[in-house]
Structures are given as C-alpha cells and as structure tokens.
C-alpha positions in Angstrom: 79.0 234.5 154.1 77.2 232.2 151.5 74.4 233.1 149.2 72.0 231.3 151.5 70.1 234.0 153.4 67.7 231.6 155.2 66.7 232.6 158.7 66.1 229.8 161.2 63.4 230.0 163.9 64.8 229.7 167.4 61.6 230.5 169.3 58.0 231.7 168.6 55.4 233.5 170.6 51.8 234.1 169.7 51.1 237.7 170.6 47.5 238.0 169.3 44.8 235.6 168.1 41.7 237.0 166.5 38.8 235.5 164.5 40.7 235.6 161.3 44.3 236.7 162.0 47.1 235.7 164.3 50.2 237.7 165.1 53.5 235.9 165.9 56.8 237.2 167.3 59.7 234.9 166.5 63.4 235.0 167.4 65.5 233.9 164.4 69.1 233.1 163.7 70.5 235.1 160.8 73.0 233.9 158.2 75.8 235.8 160.1 75.0 233.9 163.3 73.4 236.9 164.9 69.7 236.9 166.0 66.8 239.1 165.1 63.1 239.5 166.0 60.5 238.9 163.3 56.8 239.9 163.7 54.3 238.5 161.2 50.6 238.0 160.5 49.3 234.5 159.8 46.3 234.7 157.4 44.1 231.9 156.1 44.5 233.0 152.5 42.0 234.3 150.0 40.5 234.0 146.5 39.9 236.9 144.2 37.6 236.7 141.2 37.7 238.5 137.9 34.1 238.2 136.7 34.3 238.8 132.9 31.2 239.2 130.7 31.1 238.4 127.0 30.9 242.2 126.2 34.3 242.7 127.8 32.8 244.3 130.9 33.8 243.2 134.4 32.2 243.3 137.8 33.6 245.3 140.6 32.5 246.0 144.2 32.6 249.1 146.2 32.8 248.7 150.0 34.0 250.6 153.0 37.4 249.3 154.3 37.8 250.3 157.9 41.6 250.0 158.1 42.2 252.6 155.5 39.0 254.7 156.3 37.8 254.7 152.7 35.4 253.2 150.2 37.4 251.0 147.9 36.7 249.6 144.4 37.8 245.9 144.3 37.3 242.7 142.5 35.1 240.2 144.5 37.2 238.3 147.0 37.1 236.4 150.3 39.1 234.4 152.7 39.4 230.6 152.7 37.2 228.8 155.1 38.7 225.8 156.8 38.8 222.7 154.6 37.8 224.7 151.5 39.8 224.8 148.3 40.6 228.1 146.6 38.2 227.4 143.8 35.4 226.6 146.3 36.1 229.9 148.0 36.0 231.7 144.7 32.6 230.2 143.8 31.1 230.8 147.2 32.3 234.4 147.4 31.2 235.3 143.8 27.7 234.1 144.6 27.4 235.5 148.1 28.8 239.0 147.2 27.5 239.5 143.7 24.8 237.0 143.1 26.5 235.6 140.0 27.6 232.0 139.2 30.1 231.1 136.5 30.1 228.0 134.3 33.8 228.5 133.4 36.6 228.9 135.9 40.3 229.4 135.2 43.1 229.8 137.7 45.1 232.9 136.7 47.8 233.2 139.3 48.8 232.9 142.9 50.4 235.8 144.7 51.9 236.6 148.1 50.8 240.3 148.6 52.5 241.1 151.8 55.7 239.0 152.1 57.4 241.4 154.5 54.9 240.9 157.3 52.3 238.3 156.4 52.0 234.8 155.0 48.8 235.6 153.1 48.4 233.8 149.7 45.8 234.9 147.2 44.6 232.7 144.4 43.1 234.6 141.4 40.4 233.1 139.2 38.8 234.2 135.9 35.1 233.6 136.0 33.3 233.4 132.6 29.8 232.5 131.3 28.1 234.3 134.1 24.5 234.2 135.2 22.7 236.1 137.9 21.1 234.0 140.7 20.9 236.5 143.6 23.3 237.7 146.3 23.2 236.8 149.9 25.8 238.9 151.8 27.2 237.8 155.1 25.8 239.4 158.2 27.5 242.8 158.7 28.7 242.9 155.0 27.7 245.9 153.0 28.8 246.5 149.4 27.7 247.7 146.0 28.4 245.9 142.7 29.3 247.8 139.5 29.5 246.4 136.0 31.7 248.4 133.7 33.8 248.0 130.6 37.3 246.5 131.3 38.9 249.5 129.5 37.2 251.9 132.0 38.3 249.8 135.0 41.8 250.0 133.6 41.5 253.8 133.5 40.4 253.7 137.1 43.7 251.8 137.9 45.7 254.4 136.0 43.9 257.3 137.7 44.3 255.9 141.2 40.5 255.3 141.7 41.3 251.5 142.2 44.2 251.2 144.6 43.6 247.7 146.0 46.6 245.6 144.9 44.8 242.3 144.3 42.3 244.1 142.1 45.0 246.1 140.2 46.9 242.9 139.5 43.8 241.1 138.3 42.7 243.9 136.0 46.2 244.3 134.6 46.2 240.5 134.0 42.8 240.9 132.2 44.3 243.7 130.0 47.0 241.3 128.8 44.4 238.7 128.0 42.3 241.2 126.1 45.3 242.3 124.0 46.2 238.6 123.4 42.6 237.9 122.3 42.0 235.8 125.4 
C-alpha cells in the first residue's frame, strides 16, 4: 500500500436537505480496494469576528444553542449567504448581531472545524476601530452582547466558561497578538 490514502467516490446519495445543511451518504473506494460508506454534512461556511477595542477589550455574545441545550459565550459569527464573500459576511454579521461596524479588517485564519463529518470552513477576522451604529437581529435570533477585557475572556476559556471551538481559537489567536504587541 502506498502513502496515498485518498478515497474515491463511487456513488453519492442526498439523505437530507434542510434550509442550511445537507447530509450525504457516499460509497467510496479505499486505498486497499475495499469500499466504505461515508456520511457527511455539507455546510455553506461561516465567518467569525474578533471585535477588538483599543483598551484591549473584546466583544462576545451569549446565546442559547439548541443542539447542546445551553447558553454559550461566543465571538460573533454567521454563515455565508449565497454569492457573499467571507469579509462581506463578517461585516454583515458584526453589524446585525452587535450593532458595531469596523474600519479595519484583517483576515486571521481559515479553519475546518469538523473534518470528520462536515465540509464547513470558517474564516476568522479581526475587526478594529469599532463604532456603534445599532443592532438589527434576524427574526428569531436572540442574544446578549458583552464587552470584557481580553484577559478575562481568556480566563473564561481556561475555566471552561467558553467552550465554542471557533471562539476559543479566535481568543487564543488574540492572546498571541497581545503578547506580540499586535
């Protein structure tokens, strides 16, 4: 067997199509010429925003997440709309959810958070030079925004108060920037 572990799709079946997600079930050929079934979620992708104020405070959201049955603290984020760039998504979501706009945007990283079962890609942006314009949440969206020092948010990560992976990664990235002097 070679070092190429690529699997080749033999057939694909759409087993669920919702408003945002689709679930596929594929039959694949394995490197050893056997076959296996692969189930995966197709996701439109998302942008996450790290809103960073000049006093080294950041903006978080608290919202109820039905799949885990809990209120979660997260960085602002939202899914890509069709035809929208990741930066356009980030700008739209920051304004809709928090009421803030940023004059300075920097792409921090791109991540694939669920490679074992989904194709979701998240683009993370640093938003600086913030000003408040007023939020306009989507219908059926309920959340609270919290501004707190980055060092306190990092304590929340260490203490398990922030458990959302995209937010943890963004905050740990911010810690590195803070230590490096941005």
